[in-house]
N, C-alpha and C positions, 0 to 999 in steps of 0.2 A: 234128904236133909230136912231138919225142922226149920221152916221158912216163914217170914212175914212177906206178904206181897203187897206193894202199893202202886196203884195204877187207876186209871179212870176210863179212857175212851176204848174204841174198838181195837186199836193197835195193841193196848195192854191186855185186853180180853183174850186175844189170840195167844199171847205169851203165857198167860195164867192157865189156859186150857192145856197147853203143852206140858207145863209144870206138873199139873195134876196128873195128866196121862202118864208122865214119867215115873210116878210113884212117890214124889216128894210129899211130905206132911206140911201142908199150908195151915199154920196155927191160926192165922187171922188175915183178913184182907182189909187194907186201908184204902179208902176211895173218897172222892170228894162228896160233899153233901148233895142230895137230890136237888135237881134244877127244874125250874118252871120252863116248860117248853110247849110248843104247838099252839094252835089258835086259842085253845081253852086255857093255856098257861098252867096246865096240871103238872104236879111235881113228878119227875121222871128219874128213875134210878139209872145210874151209869151202866154201860155194858158189863163192866167188871163186877159191879154189885149183883147184877142179875145172874151172872155165872156163879158167883160165890154162893149165893142163897140157893141156887139149883143144886149146888154140889154139897150143901150142908156145912159150908164154912162160915165162921163168925165174921161179921162185918163191922168195922169201926169207921165212922165218918166225922172226925174232928175237922173243924174249920181252920185250925192251925196246929202245927206240932210244936209250937212253942209253949203250948199248955202243959203245966206240970202234971196234971191228971192224966192226959193222954200219954205223956212220956212214961209214966209209972205203969200204965197198962202194957205198953210195948216191952218195957224192961222185964216185967214179971213173966213174959212168955219164954224167956231163955232161948230165943231163936239163934240158930247158927249163922244165918245170913238174912239180909233183906234184899228182895228184888224189887226194883223200881222201874216202872215203865210209864212215862207220860202221865205222872201222877198229878202235877199241877200245884203242889205245895212244896215250900222249901223245907228241907230237912236240916234242922240245926245240928251243930257239931255234937251235942250230947246224944242225939239219935243216931248220927253216923257211927259213933263209937260203940254203940250197945251190942251188936251182933259180933260173935267171935270172928266171922270171916267178913265183917263189914257189910256196906251197902253196895249193891251191884246194879248198875243202870243199864238198860237197853236203850241205846240212842240211835235214831234214824239218820245218821250221816257218817262220813268218814272223817272223823275228828282229826285235826282241829277245825276243819271246815264246817261251818254251820252249827256252832254251839248256840243253844237257845231254844225258843219255844216252837218255831215253825220251820224245821230244817227241810221238810219235804217240799213245801211251797216255794221256799227261797231258792232251792236247787233248781227247780223248773224255771222260776223267774229269771234267774241268772244264766239260763242256757247251759247248765252243766250237762256233761255227757254221761257221767256216772255218779252214782252215790253208793250208799251201803248202810251197814249196821255195825256199830261198835258196842261190844260189852265192856263196860268201863267201871273200874273201882272208883266210887265217888269220894270226892273231898269237898272242902267248904266252898270251892270256886264254882262258877257256872260251867258245867261240863268240861272241867279242866283236868280231871283225874286221869291216872294211867289206864291204858287200854289193855284188856285181858285177851280179847279175841275180836277179829273184825273180818268182814267179807264184803266185797263190792258187788254191785250189779249195774248194768247199763240203764239209762234213762231213755225210753223209746220216744220217737219223735211225736207220737200221739198220746203219750202218758198224761193223764190228769193227776191231780193230787190224790184223787180216789183210787185210781188203778195202781199208781206208784206206791201209795201208802199200803194197799193190800199186799203187794209183792214184799215190801219191806216188813210188814207184820209177820208174814210167814218166815221170812229169813231171820228175824229177831227171835221168833219162837224156837226155831231150830238151834240157833247159836246159844241162847241162854241154857237150854237143857244140856248142850254139849259143855258149856262152861262150868256148870254146876257139877257135872260128872268128873271134870278134870281138876277141880280145886285141890290144892292151891296152884294157881297159874302164875307165871312170871310176868309181872306188869311191865308195860312199855310206856315210858313217858311220852306224852304228846310232843310233836315238833313245836319248836318255839315260833316258827314262821308260818304264814298261811292261815292264821286263825280268822274266822269271820263269824259274824253274829246274825242269827236268824230271828229277828224281831217278830213278835206276835203279829198275826195278820189283823189289820184293822179294816172295818167295813168301808171306810172312805177310800181305800186303795182300789176297791172294786170298780169304781167309775172309770170307763175306758176313756183315756185322753187320745183323741184321734190325731193329735199333733205328733205323736210318737210313731216310729216305724211299725209297719204291719207285723214284722217278725217279733218285735217286742210285745205287741198287743195279743198276738196269738198265744204267747207264753202266759200272759195274764189270764186268758180265758181258761187254759188248762190248769194253771196253778190255783185258781179260785173256783174250781170245780171239785168238790161240792160246796165249799164255803169260802167266802159269802156269795159267790156267784158273780162273775163279771156283769156290768150293767152299762146301759146307755139310755139316753133320753131322746125320743123322737117325737116331734110335734107335741111336746109336753107329757108324753106317756112313757113311763119307766119300763124298760124291757130288760130281761135277763138274757145273756148270751152264753150258751152252755157248750157249743162246739163251733169252731171257726177255722179258716185256713187261709194262708197267704196266697194272693193272686196278683196278676199284673193289673195295674190301674193307675190313673193319674187324675187328680182333682184337688179341690180345696179340702183340707182335713175336715172330716165329718160329713162331706157330701156323699149322698146315696147315688152311686153310679149306675147301679142296676137293681131292679126290683121287679122280677118277672116270675113266671111259674116255677122257675128252677132255683133261684137264689136271691140273696140280697148281698150286694158288694158295696162296701164303704171305703171311700178314699182315706188314706192315712198320710202321715208325715212323709212316708217313704213307702211306695207300694200301696196295696189295697187288701182289706180283709173281707173274705166271703163268710157271711154268717150262716151257719148250717143248721143250728138249732136254737130256738128262741122261745121266750115265755113272757106273756103278759103278766101284769100284776093280778094275782088271784086266779090265773089260768094254768094250763098244763104246758109242759115242755113239748114242743112240736118241732118237727123238720121244717125247714124254711118253706118248702113247697106247700105244706099244710097251713102254716102260720100266715102266709100271705092271702089266703082265701078270706074275703070279707074285710081286709084291711084297706086303708087308704095310703099306705106307704108306697111311694113311687119314686122313679128316678127324678132327681131335683130336690127331693126332701133333704133335710139335714139332721144329723145327729148333733146334739148340743155338745159343746166343748166344756169340760169342767173348768171351774176357776182356777186360774194359774197359781 
């Protein structure tokens, strides 16, 4: 098919790669403008842009699709369909109506659960046992369109947002190629009940609140890996927590119960959390056994509690 592809992060890059490999003609790729990143704040192209340029595909990076000039550029292509995956910009109705087969979204949840920007992280935070991918016919609502194809997969007890996102990306890439090959598909309206909203992850959420149960904090560590990284403050020093596990323990929330050669254990509102991988500001991610070498953290120290 003659397609327009709209996407930005790695999740979308995997889908684009499969679409190209399947032999579809990608007329143009839409992706968000380059962003400053890293310590030097140099402009960095999105993963989708990098793949498109390497594949000889034209790239457009409008800051909004409400711009009439951008709309005319898309209309002139005469695409049969537009595939959208984690693009990050709202598609106005005029754009949704342009392709003959409409705009088709690859969404990383089992709709109507977790509509919105952060379905992978929210599923982990909520303790969901499964998630999946829906190939959805887009409409004017927020992930409210009818579903064309879907498939579920289990969420493992040690899944992070990174590992789960990687598996969902591969599933989405396979399903979109299957959906394009089978068009037109019979759309299935989403269920009216059970809809939840996956709000964008804010950095402020990453501060671990030790008053919460250890089970919930362990989910936070997994959900915020790799972004923004769960964090805590010990003796005025900010630490990132990349891996953790629930263990038995009792103490005042935030109290460090154990800090020996093997582990760091912090008391929570219920149970305790063993911190297995830590990082100082400006330092490397280290196993707790290595992290503790040369530090003054010990039993009786405290992790600060975030403001209520």
